[in-house]
Backbone as JSON Lines, residues from 0, in Angstrom:
{"i":0,"aa":"X","n":[23.44,151.76,236.06],"ca":[23.3,152.91,235.18],"c":[24.39,153.92,235.54]}
{"i":1,"aa":"X","n":[24.94,154.53,234.51],"ca":[26.02,155.49,234.7],"c":[25.47,156.81,235.27]}
{"i":2,"aa":"X","n":[26.24,157.39,236.13],"ca":[25.85,158.7,236.65],"c":[26.2,159.74,235.6]}
{"i":3,"aa":"X","n":[25.46,160.87,235.55],"ca":[25.75,161.9,234.56],"c":[27.17,162.43,234.69]}
{"i":4,"aa":"X","n":[27.69,162.4,235.89],"ca":[29.04,162.9,236.1],"c":[30.08,161.99,235.44]}
{"i":5,"aa":"X","n":[29.92,160.65,235.55],"ca":[30.87,159.71,234.94],"c":[30.73,159.71,233.42]}
{"i":6,"aa":"X","n":[29.51,159.91,232.89],"ca":[29.31,159.98,231.45],"c":[30.0,161.21,230.89]}
{"i":7,"aa":"X","n":[29.9,162.32,231.61],"ca":[30.54,163.56,231.18],"c":[32.06,163.4,231.16]}
{"i":8,"aa":"X","n":[32.65,162.74,232.17],"ca":[34.11,162.57,232.22],"c":[34.56,161.59,231.13]}
{"i":9,"aa":"X","n":[33.74,160.59,230.76],"ca":[34.08,159.67,229.67],"c":[34.08,160.41,228.34]}
{"i":10,"aa":"X","n":[33.13,161.33,228.15],"ca":[33.13,162.16,226.93],"c":[34.4,163.0,226.85]}
{"i":11,"aa":"X","n":[34.76,163.62,227.94],"ca":[35.97,164.44,227.95],"c":[37.22,163.58,227.68]}
{"i":12,"aa":"X","n":[37.24,162.41,228.29],"ca":[38.38,161.51,228.09],"c":[38.48,161.11,226.62]}
{"i":13,"aa":"X","n":[37.37,160.74,226.01],"ca":[37.4,160.26,224.62],"c":[37.75,161.38,223.65]}
{"i":14,"aa":"X","n":[37.44,162.61,223.99],"ca":[37.77,163.73,223.11],"c":[39.26,164.07,223.16]}
{"i":15,"aa":"X","n":[39.91,163.78,224.26],"ca":[41.32,164.12,224.41],"c":[42.25,163.16,223.67]}
{"i":16,"aa":"X","n":[41.87,161.93,223.45],"ca":[42.75,160.93,222.85],"c":[42.38,160.67,221.4]}
{"i":17,"aa":"X","n":[43.41,160.28,220.63],"ca":[43.2,160.19,219.18],"c":[43.01,158.76,218.68]}
{"i":18,"aa":"X","n":[42.68,157.81,219.56],"ca":[42.39,156.46,219.08],"c":[41.09,156.56,218.29]}
{"i":19,"aa":"X","n":[41.2,156.37,216.98],"ca":[40.07,156.62,216.09],"c":[38.91,155.7,216.45]}
{"i":20,"aa":"X","n":[37.76,156.23,216.65],"ca":[36.56,155.46,216.93],"c":[36.09,155.6,218.36]}
{"i":21,"aa":"X","n":[37.02,155.78,219.3],"ca":[36.63,155.89,220.71],"c":[35.73,157.1,220.92]}
{"i":22,"aa":"X","n":[36.07,158.21,220.29],"ca":[35.23,159.41,220.48],"c":[33.83,159.21,219.9]}
{"i":23,"aa":"X","n":[33.7,158.38,218.84],"ca":[32.37,158.12,218.28],"c":[31.57,157.16,219.16]}
{"i":24,"aa":"X","n":[32.26,156.24,219.81],"ca":[31.57,155.28,220.67],"c":[31.06,155.97,221.94]}
{"i":25,"aa":"X","n":[31.83,156.88,222.49],"ca":[31.5,157.51,223.77],"c":[30.66,158.79,223.62]}
{"i":26,"aa":"X","n":[30.46,159.26,222.41],"ca":[29.73,160.51,222.2],"c":[28.25,160.28,222.51]}
{"i":27,"aa":"X","n":[27.74,160.9,223.58],"ca":[26.35,160.73,224.02],"c":[25.36,161.39,223.06]}
{"i":28,"aa":"X","n":[25.84,162.33,222.28],"ca":[24.91,163.02,221.38],"c":[24.63,162.21,220.11]}
{"i":29,"aa":"X","n":[25.42,161.14,219.84],"ca":[25.17,160.3,218.66],"c":[24.06,159.32,218.95]}
{"i":30,"aa":"X","n":[23.46,158.8,217.87],"ca":[22.37,157.84,218.05],"c":[22.93,156.51,218.55]}
{"i":31,"aa":"X","n":[22.05,155.71,219.17],"ca":[22.45,154.41,219.72],"c":[22.94,153.49,218.61]}
{"i":32,"aa":"X","n":[22.25,153.49,217.46],"ca":[22.65,152.64,216.32],"c":[24.07,152.99,215.87]}
{"i":33,"aa":"X","n":[24.37,154.29,215.76],"ca":[25.7,154.74,215.33],"c":[26.76,154.33,216.36]}
{"i":34,"aa":"X","n":[26.47,154.44,217.63],"ca":[27.43,154.06,218.66],"c":[27.66,152.56,218.65]}
{"i":35,"aa":"X","n":[26.6,151.76,218.44],"ca":[26.75,150.3,218.37],"c":[27.57,149.92,217.14]}
{"i":36,"aa":"X","n":[27.32,150.58,216.01],"ca":[28.08,150.32,214.78],"c":[29.56,150.62,215.01]}
{"i":37,"aa":"X","n":[29.86,151.75,215.61],"ca":[31.26,152.11,215.89],"c":[31.88,151.13,216.88]}
{"i":38,"aa":"X","n":[31.13,150.68,217.86],"ca":[31.64,149.71,218.84],"c":[31.98,148.39,218.17]}
{"i":39,"aa":"X","n":[31.09,147.88,217.33],"ca":[31.33,146.61,216.61],"c":[32.53,146.76,215.67]}
{"i":40,"aa":"X","n":[32.58,147.87,214.93],"ca":[33.69,148.11,213.99],"c":[35.01,148.22,214.75]}
{"i":41,"aa":"X","n":[35.01,149.0,215.81],"ca":[36.24,149.18,216.59],"c":[36.7,147.85,217.2]}
{"i":42,"aa":"X","n":[35.78,147.1,217.78],"ca":[36.12,145.81,218.38],"c":[36.63,144.83,217.31]}
{"i":43,"aa":"X","n":[35.98,144.81,216.15],"ca":[36.41,143.94,215.06],"c":[37.81,144.28,214.57]}
{"i":44,"aa":"X","n":[38.09,145.57,214.41],"ca":[39.42,146.0,213.95],"c":[40.49,145.71,215.01]}
{"i":45,"aa":"X","n":[40.12,145.84,216.29],"ca":[41.04,145.53,217.36],"c":[41.37,144.04,217.37]}
{"i":46,"aa":"X","n":[40.35,143.19,217.15],"ca":[40.58,141.74,217.07],"c":[41.44,141.4,215.85]}
{"i":47,"aa":"X","n":[41.19,142.08,214.72],"ca":[41.99,141.85,213.5],"c":[43.45,142.26,213.74]}
{"i":48,"aa":"X","n":[43.67,143.36,214.47],"ca":[45.03,143.8,214.81],"c":[45.73,142.73,215.65]}
{"i":49,"aa":"X","n":[45.06,142.21,216.66],"ca":[45.67,141.18,217.5],"c":[45.95,139.92,216.69]}
{"i":50,"aa":"X","n":[45.07,139.55,215.77],"ca":[45.28,138.38,214.91],"c":[46.52,138.58,214.04]}
{"i":51,"aa":"X","n":[46.64,139.73,213.39],"ca":[47.8,140.01,212.53],"c":[49.09,140.02,213.33]}
{"i":52,"aa":"X","n":[49.05,140.61,214.52],"ca":[50.24,140.61,215.38],"c":[50.62,139.19,215.77]}
{"i":53,"aa":"X","n":[49.64,138.37,216.1],"ca":[49.91,136.98,216.45],"c":[50.54,136.2,215.31]}
{"i":54,"aa":"X","n":[50.02,136.41,214.09],"ca":[50.59,135.75,212.9],"c":[52.04,136.17,212.71]}
{"i":55,"aa":"X","n":[52.32,137.45,212.83],"ca":[53.69,137.94,212.65],"c":[54.63,137.42,213.74]}
{"i":56,"aa":"X","n":[54.16,137.33,214.96],"ca":[54.98,136.79,216.05],"c":[55.29,135.32,215.79]}
{"i":57,"aa":"X","n":[54.29,134.54,215.36],"ca":[54.53,133.13,215.02],"c":[55.54,133.01,213.88]}
{"i":58,"aa":"X","n":[55.41,133.85,212.87],"ca":[56.35,133.85,211.75],"c":[57.76,134.18,212.23]}
{"i":59,"aa":"X","n":[57.88,135.13,213.12],"ca":[59.18,135.51,213.66],"c":[59.79,134.37,214.47]}
{"i":60,"aa":"X","n":[58.99,133.7,215.28],"ca":[59.5,132.64,216.13],"c":[59.91,131.4,215.34]}
{"i":61,"aa":"X","n":[59.44,131.24,214.1],"ca":[59.88,130.12,213.26],"c":[61.31,130.3,212.76]}
{"i":62,"aa":"X","n":[61.81,131.53,212.84],"ca":[63.18,131.89,212.49],"c":[63.53,131.55,211.04]}
{"i":63,"aa":"X","n":[62.58,131.68,210.17],"ca":[62.87,131.5,208.75],"c":[63.57,132.74,208.23]}
{"i":64,"aa":"X","n":[64.43,132.56,207.24],"ca":[65.07,133.73,206.66],"c":[65.26,133.5,205.16]}
{"i":65,"aa":"X","n":[65.1,134.55,204.44],"ca":[65.25,134.53,202.99],"c":[66.34,135.53,202.65]}
{"i":66,"aa":"X","n":[67.31,135.07,201.87],"ca":[68.4,135.95,201.47],"c":[68.38,136.05,199.96]}
{"i":67,"aa":"X","n":[68.37,137.23,199.47],"ca":[68.38,137.46,198.03],"c":[69.65,138.23,197.7]}
{"i":68,"aa":"X","n":[70.45,137.67,196.82],"ca":[71.69,138.32,196.42],"c":[71.64,138.61,194.93]}
{"i":69,"aa":"X","n":[72.08,139.75,194.56],"ca":[72.24,140.09,193.15],"c":[73.73,140.22,192.87]}
{"i":70,"aa":"X","n":[74.2,139.47,191.88],"ca":[75.61,139.55,191.52],"c":[75.76,140.6,190.45]}
{"i":71,"aa":"X","n":[76.55,141.59,190.77],"ca":[76.78,142.7,189.85],"c":[78.27,142.72,189.53]}
{"i":72,"aa":"X","n":[78.62,142.62,188.25],"ca":[80.05,142.65,187.94],"c":[80.66,143.99,188.3]}
{"i":73,"aa":"X","n":[81.78,143.94,188.98],"ca":[82.46,145.16,189.4],"c":[83.38,145.68,188.33]}
{"i":74,"aa":"X","n":[83.87,146.85,188.55],"ca":[84.84,147.42,187.65],"c":[86.16,146.7,187.85]}
{"i":75,"aa":"X","n":[87.17,147.07,187.12],"ca":[88.48,146.44,187.21],"c":[88.99,146.49,188.64]}
{"i":76,"aa":"X","n":[89.29,145.33,189.19],"ca":[89.76,145.24,190.57],"c":[91.17,144.67,190.57]}
{"i":77,"aa":"X","n":[91.93,144.98,191.61],"ca":[93.26,144.42,191.76],"c":[93.18,142.93,192.0]}
{"i":78,"aa":"X","n":[94.21,142.23,191.53],"ca":[94.28,140.79,191.79],"c":[94.38,140.58,193.3]}
{"i":79,"aa":"X","n":[93.56,139.7,193.86],"ca":[93.51,139.57,195.33],"c":[94.76,138.92,195.9]}
{"i":80,"aa":"X","n":[94.99,139.16,197.17],"ca":[96.06,138.48,197.89],"c":[95.59,137.07,198.19]}
{"i":81,"aa":"X","n":[96.46,136.12,198.0],"ca":[96.13,134.72,198.23],"c":[97.17,134.15,199.17]}
{"i":82,"aa":"X","n":[96.72,133.46,200.2],"ca":[97.63,132.8,201.12],"c":[97.44,131.3,200.97]}
{"i":83,"aa":"X","n":[98.51,130.61,200.67],"ca":[98.45,129.16,200.53],"c":[99.27,128.57,201.67]}
{"i":84,"aa":"X","n":[98.61,127.84,202.54],"ca":[99.29,127.2,203.66],"c":[99.17,125.69,203.49]}
{"i":85,"aa":"X","n":[100.29,125.02,203.38],"ca":[100.28,123.57,203.28],"c":[100.89,123.03,204.55]}
{"i":86,"aa":"X","n":[100.12,122.23,205.28],"ca":[100.61,121.69,206.55],"c":[101.71,120.65,206.34]}
{"i":87,"aa":"X","n":[101.78,120.08,205.15],"ca":[102.87,119.16,204.83],"c":[104.05,120.01,204.37]}
{"i":88,"aa":"X","n":[105.03,120.18,205.26],"ca":[106.13,121.09,204.97],"c":[107.02,120.6,203.83]}
{"i":89,"aa":"X","n":[107.09,119.31,203.64],"ca":[107.98,118.78,202.61],"c":[107.31,117.6,201.91]}
{"i":90,"aa":"X","n":[107.69,117.42,200.65],"ca":[107.19,116.26,199.91],"c":[108.0,115.04,200.32]}
{"i":91,"aa":"X","n":[107.3,114.02,200.78],"ca":[107.95,112.82,201.29],"c":[108.85,112.19,200.23]}
{"i":92,"aa":"X","n":[108.41,112.22,198.98],"ca":[109.19,111.58,197.91],"c":[110.53,112.26,197.67]}
{"i":93,"aa":"X","n":[110.7,113.49,198.11],"ca":[111.95,114.23,197.88],"c":[112.9,114.19,199.09]}
{"i":94,"aa":"X","n":[112.47,113.57,200.18],"ca":[113.31,113.53,201.37],"c":[114.45,112.52,201.22]}
{"i":95,"aa":"X","n":[115.57,112.85,201.81],"ca":[116.72,111.95,201.84],"c":[116.98,111.54,203.28]}
{"i":96,"aa":"X","n":[117.86,110.56,203.44],"ca":[118.2,110.12,204.8],"c":[118.87,111.26,205.57]}
{"i":97,"aa":"X","n":[119.65,112.07,204.87],"ca":[120.28,113.22,205.49],"c":[119.21,114.22,205.98]}
{"i":98,"aa":"X","n":[118.19,114.42,205.18],"ca":[117.09,115.3,205.59],"c":[116.44,114.78,206.87]}
{"i":99,"aa":"X","n":[116.19,113.47,206.91],"ca":[115.55,112.88,208.09],"c":[116.43,113.04,209.32]}
{"i":100,"aa":"X","n":[117.74,112.94,209.13],"ca":[118.64,113.11,210.27],"c":[118.53,114.52,210.84]}
{"i":101,"aa":"X","n":[118.5,115.52,209.97],"ca":[118.5,116.91,210.42],"c":[117.11,117.44,210.77]}
{"i":102,"aa":"X","n":[116.08,117.11,210.0],"ca":[114.74,117.69,210.23],"c":[113.65,116.64,210.41]}
{"i":103,"aa":"X","n":[114.02,115.39,210.55],"ca":[113.03,114.31,210.72],"c":[112.14,114.5,211.92]}
{"i":104,"aa":"X","n":[112.73,114.99,213.01],"ca":[111.95,115.23,214.23],"c":[110.99,116.4,214.01]}
{"i":105,"aa":"X","n":[111.46,117.46,213.36],"ca":[110.61,118.63,213.1],"c":[109.44,118.26,212.19]}
{"i":106,"aa":"X","n":[109.67,117.34,211.27],"ca":[108.61,116.9,210.35],"c":[107.68,115.88,210.99]}
{"i":107,"aa":"X","n":[108.01,115.43,212.2],"ca":[107.13,114.51,212.91],"c":[107.4,113.04,212.63]}
{"i":108,"aa":"X","n":[108.54,112.71,212.02],"ca":[108.83,111.31,211.72],"c":[109.43,110.58,212.93]}
{"i":109,"aa":"X","n":[110.16,111.29,213.77],"ca":[110.88,110.65,214.87],"c":[110.64,111.39,216.17]}
{"i":110,"aa":"X","n":[110.85,110.63,217.26],"ca":[110.74,111.22,218.6],"c":[112.01,112.0,218.91]}
{"i":111,"aa":"X","n":[111.94,112.86,219.88],"ca":[113.08,113.68,220.25],"c":[114.27,112.8,220.65]}
{"i":112,"aa":"X","n":[115.42,113.08,220.05],"ca":[116.65,112.36,220.37],"c":[116.78,111.01,219.7]}
{"i":113,"aa":"X","n":[115.81,110.58,218.93],"ca":[115.85,109.27,218.29],"c":[116.78,109.32,217.08]}
{"i":114,"aa":"X","n":[117.66,108.35,216.95],"ca":[118.6,108.26,215.83],"c":[117.89,107.71,214.6]}
{"i":115,"aa":"X","n":[118.35,108.12,213.42],"ca":[117.8,107.6,212.18],"c":[118.57,106.33,211.85]}
{"i":116,"aa":"X","n":[118.03,105.2,212.27],"ca":[118.64,103.89,211.99],"c":[117.64,103.05,211.23]}
{"i":117,"aa":"X","n":[118.12,101.87,210.79],"ca":[117.24,100.97,210.06],"c":[116.04,100.58,210.92]}
{"i":118,"aa":"X","n":[116.29,100.3,212.22],"ca":[115.2,99.92,213.13],"c":[114.21,101.07,213.32]}
{"i":119,"aa":"X","n":[114.74,102.29,213.53],"ca":[113.83,103.43,213.77],"c":[113.04,103.75,212.51]}
{"i":120,"aa":"X","n":[113.66,103.61,211.32],"ca":[112.91,103.84,210.08],"c":[111.78,102.83,209.95]}
{"i":121,"aa":"X","n":[112.07,101.56,210.23],"ca":[111.02,100.53,210.15],"c":[109.95,100.76,211.2]}
{"i":122,"aa":"X","n":[110.35,101.14,212.4],"ca":[109.41,101.33,213.5],"c":[108.51,102.55,213.28]}
{"i":123,"aa":"X","n":[109.1,103.68,212.92],"ca":[108.34,104.92,212.82],"c":[107.59,105.06,211.5]}
{"i":124,"aa":"X","n":[108.01,104.36,210.46],"ca":[107.37,104.5,209.15],"c":[106.53,103.29,208.79]}
{"i":125,"aa":"X","n":[106.06,102.54,209.79],"ca":[105.26,101.33,209.54],"c":[103.9,101.65,208.91]}
{"i":126,"aa":"X","n":[103.43,102.87,209.02],"ca":[102.11,103.27,208.53],"c":[102.09,103.53,207.03]}
{"i":127,"aa":"X","n":[103.21,103.48,206.36],"ca":[103.3,103.86,204.95],"c":[102.52,102.9,204.06]}
{"i":128,"aa":"X","n":[101.99,103.45,202.98],"ca":[101.3,102.63,201.99],"c":[102.34,101.9,201.15]}
{"i":129,"aa":"X","n":[101.89,101.0,200.27],"ca":[102.8,100.21,199.44],"c":[103.66,101.12,198.55]}
{"i":130,"aa":"X","n":[103.08,102.2,198.02],"ca":[103.84,103.13,197.17],"c":[104.98,103.76,197.96]}
{"i":131,"aa":"X","n":[104.7,104.14,199.2],"ca":[105.7,104.81,200.02],"c":[106.71,103.84,200.61]}
{"i":132,"aa":"X","n":[106.41,102.55,200.57],"ca":[107.39,101.56,201.02],"c":[108.64,101.61,200.13]}
{"i":133,"aa":"X","n":[108.44,101.91,198.84],"ca":[109.59,102.05,197.92],"c":[110.48,103.21,198.39]}
{"i":134,"aa":"X","n":[109.85,104.29,198.81],"ca":[110.61,105.45,199.33],"c":[111.37,105.04,200.58]}
{"i":135,"aa":"X","n":[110.72,104.26,201.45],"ca":[111.38,103.8,202.66],"c":[112.58,102.93,202.32]}
{"i":136,"aa":"X","n":[112.44,102.04,201.36],"ca":[113.55,101.18,200.94],"c":[114.71,102.02,200.39]}
{"i":137,"aa":"X","n":[114.38,103.08,199.63],"ca":[115.4,103.99,199.1],"c":[116.17,104.64,200.26]}
{"i":138,"aa":"X","n":[115.44,105.06,201.29],"ca":[116.08,105.68,202.46],"c":[117.0,104.69,203.17]}
{"i":139,"aa":"X","n":[116.57,103.45,203.27],"ca":[117.38,102.44,203.95],"c":[118.68,102.16,203.19]}
{"i":140,"aa":"X","n":[118.66,102.27,201.87],"ca":[119.85,102.02,201.05],"c":[120.82,103.2,201.11]}
{"i":141,"aa":"X","n":[120.32,104.4,201.37],"ca":[121.19,105.57,201.39],"c":[122.13,105.54,202.59]}
{"i":142,"aa":"X","n":[123.28,106.09,202.4],"ca":[124.25,106.22,203.48],"c":[124.15,107.64,204.04]}
{"i":143,"aa":"X","n":[124.4,107.77,205.3],"ca":[124.34,109.09,205.93],"c":[125.59,109.3,206.77]}
{"i":144,"aa":"X","n":[126.1,110.5,206.69],"ca":[127.23,110.88,207.53],"c":[126.84,112.13,208.29]}
{"i":145,"aa":"X","n":[127.09,112.14,209.59],"ca":[126.74,113.31,210.4],"c":[127.54,114.53,209.99]}
{"i":146,"aa":"X","n":[128.63,114.29,209.28],"ca":[129.47,115.4,208.85],"c":[128.96,116.0,207.53]}
{"i":147,"aa":"X","n":[127.96,115.36,206.95],"ca":[127.38,115.87,205.7],"c":[126.64,117.17,206.03]}
{"i":148,"aa":"X","n":[126.91,118.26,205.29],"ca":[126.28,119.54,205.63],"c":[124.78,119.54,205.3]}
{"i":149,"aa":"X","n":[124.09,120.42,205.98],"ca":[122.65,120.57,205.72],"c":[122.34,122.04,205.52]}
{"i":150,"aa":"X","n":[121.64,122.34,204.43],"ca":[121.27,123.72,204.11],"c":[119.74,123.79,204.04]}
{"i":151,"aa":"X","n":[119.14,124.53,204.95],"ca":[117.68,124.6,205.03],"c":[117.08,125.22,203.76]}
{"i":152,"aa":"X","n":[117.73,126.21,203.19],"ca":[117.21,126.84,201.97],"c":[117.22,125.85,200.81]}
{"i":153,"aa":"X","n":[118.3,125.08,200.69],"ca":[118.37,124.04,199.64],"c":[117.3,122.99,199.88]}
{"i":154,"aa":"X","n":[117.09,122.63,201.16],"ca":[116.06,121.66,201.52],"c":[114.68,122.15,201.1]}
{"i":155,"aa":"X","n":[114.37,123.41,201.4],"ca":[113.06,123.98,201.02],"c":[112.89,123.98,199.5]}
{"i":156,"aa":"X","n":[113.94,124.38,198.77],"ca":[113.85,124.41,197.31],"c":[113.65,123.02,196.72]}
{"i":157,"aa":"X","n":[114.31,122.03,197.29],"ca":[114.25,120.68,196.74],"c":[113.0,119.92,197.2]}
{"i":158,"aa":"X","n":[112.71,119.97,198.5],"ca":[111.65,119.13,199.06],"c":[110.35,119.89,199.31]}
{"i":159,"aa":"X","n":[110.41,121.21,199.28],"ca":[109.19,121.99,199.53],"c":[108.21,121.89,198.37]}
{"i":160,"aa":"X","n":[107.02,122.36,198.61],"ca":[105.98,122.3,197.59],"c":[106.15,123.46,196.61]}
{"i":161,"aa":"X","n":[105.95,123.16,195.35],"ca":[106.1,124.16,194.29],"c":[104.71,124.65,193.86]}
{"i":162,"aa":"X","n":[104.59,125.94,193.64],"ca":[103.31,126.49,193.19],"c":[102.94,125.92,191.83]}
{"i":163,"aa":"X","n":[103.93,125.61,191.0],"ca":[103.66,124.99,189.7],"c":[102.89,123.68,189.86]}
{"i":164,"aa":"X","n":[103.23,122.92,190.92],"ca":[102.56,121.64,191.16],"c":[101.2,121.82,191.84]}
{"i":165,"aa":"X","n":[101.07,122.85,192.65],"ca":[99.83,123.03,193.42],"c":[98.75,123.79,192.68]}
{"i":166,"aa":"X","n":[99.11,124.69,191.77],"ca":[98.13,125.51,191.07],"c":[97.56,124.71,189.9]}
{"i":167,"aa":"X","n":[96.35,124.22,190.07],"ca":[95.73,123.4,189.03],"c":[95.0,124.27,188.01]}
{"i":168,"aa":"X","n":[94.27,125.26,188.49],"ca":[93.5,126.12,187.6],"c":[93.35,127.46,188.27]}
{"i":169,"aa":"X","n":[93.41,128.53,187.48],"ca":[93.28,129.86,188.05],"c":[92.6,130.76,187.03]}
{"i":170,"aa":"X","n":[91.59,131.49,187.48],"ca":[90.96,132.52,186.63],"c":[90.52,133.65,187.53]}
{"i":171,"aa":"X","n":[90.6,134.84,187.01],"ca":[90.19,136.02,187.76],"c":[89.57,137.0,186.78]}
{"i":172,"aa":"X","n":[88.37,137.46,187.08],"ca":[87.61,138.34,186.19],"c":[87.51,137.75,184.79]}
{"i":173,"aa":"X","n":[87.23,136.45,184.75],"ca":[87.04,135.69,183.51],"c":[88.29,135.63,182.64]}
{"i":174,"aa":"X","n":[89.46,135.91,183.23],"ca":[90.73,135.79,182.51],"c":[91.56,134.73,183.19]}
{"i":175,"aa":"X","n":[92.27,133.94,182.4],"ca":[93.12,132.91,182.97],"c":[94.35,133.56,183.61]}
{"i":176,"aa":"X","n":[94.8,132.96,184.68],"ca":[96.01,133.43,185.32],"c":[96.91,132.22,185.56]}
{"i":177,"aa":"X","n":[98.18,132.46,185.81],"ca":[99.12,131.36,186.03],"c":[100.1,131.72,187.14]}
{"i":178,"aa":"X","n":[101.12,130.93,187.29],"ca":[102.09,131.08,188.38],"c":[102.75,132.46,188.35]}
{"i":179,"aa":"X","n":[102.93,133.02,187.17],"ca":[103.6,134.34,187.07],"c":[102.77,135.45,187.72]}
{"i":180,"aa":"X","n":[101.48,135.24,187.96],"ca":[100.63,136.26,188.59],"c":[100.8,136.28,190.11]}
{"i":181,"aa":"X","n":[101.53,135.31,190.66],"ca":[101.71,135.2,192.11],"c":[103.16,135.55,192.46]}
{"i":182,"aa":"X","n":[103.33,136.07,193.67],"ca":[104.68,136.32,194.15],"c":[104.76,135.89,195.61]}
{"i":183,"aa":"X","n":[105.93,135.41,196.01],"ca":[106.14,134.95,197.38],"c":[106.4,136.16,198.26]}
{"i":184,"aa":"X","n":[105.65,136.25,199.35],"ca":[105.84,137.34,200.28],"c":[106.76,136.89,201.4]}
{"i":185,"aa":"X","n":[106.52,135.68,201.95],"ca":[107.4,135.13,202.98],"c":[107.3,133.63,202.95]}
{"i":186,"aa":"X","n":[108.31,132.98,203.47],"ca":[108.31,131.51,203.54],"c":[107.96,131.07,204.93]}
């Protein structure tokens, strides 16, 4: 049985804190039925709180996520910057034997210091498909002179990739665009 002193301190404690229901449970002046009702209600709500928290923690730990996007058409925007990087620096079909002599190593066709000869062409280009074998035969028929000049700019213009060939389809803000909408910033 509680001592009157401990009951009095419990009343004071329950009056100081704002957890709803505690003051009704501990109030000695209320009837026993009312205190039992408040105790059952408070305990039930506390159990419901723990249940809801547990459900939310389980939901969080499942790591599900829902993303909702709304597409809103924007006002007139500038044409975006586009960077096109092609790892194939040159079109194989446009290369000449002279090109291979000067930049074949840079393009990865030959090892450092290797001469462009019939044997090296056959050895290094053995992986070619049947279509590219015709290109290889064309290279073997060509004559090369080390005194023949080489111009890198001419090489890029002739053997490099053209935007006309690479741009298949272009539209921006539901309007068609073409090669004239692009400009070269650097090579």
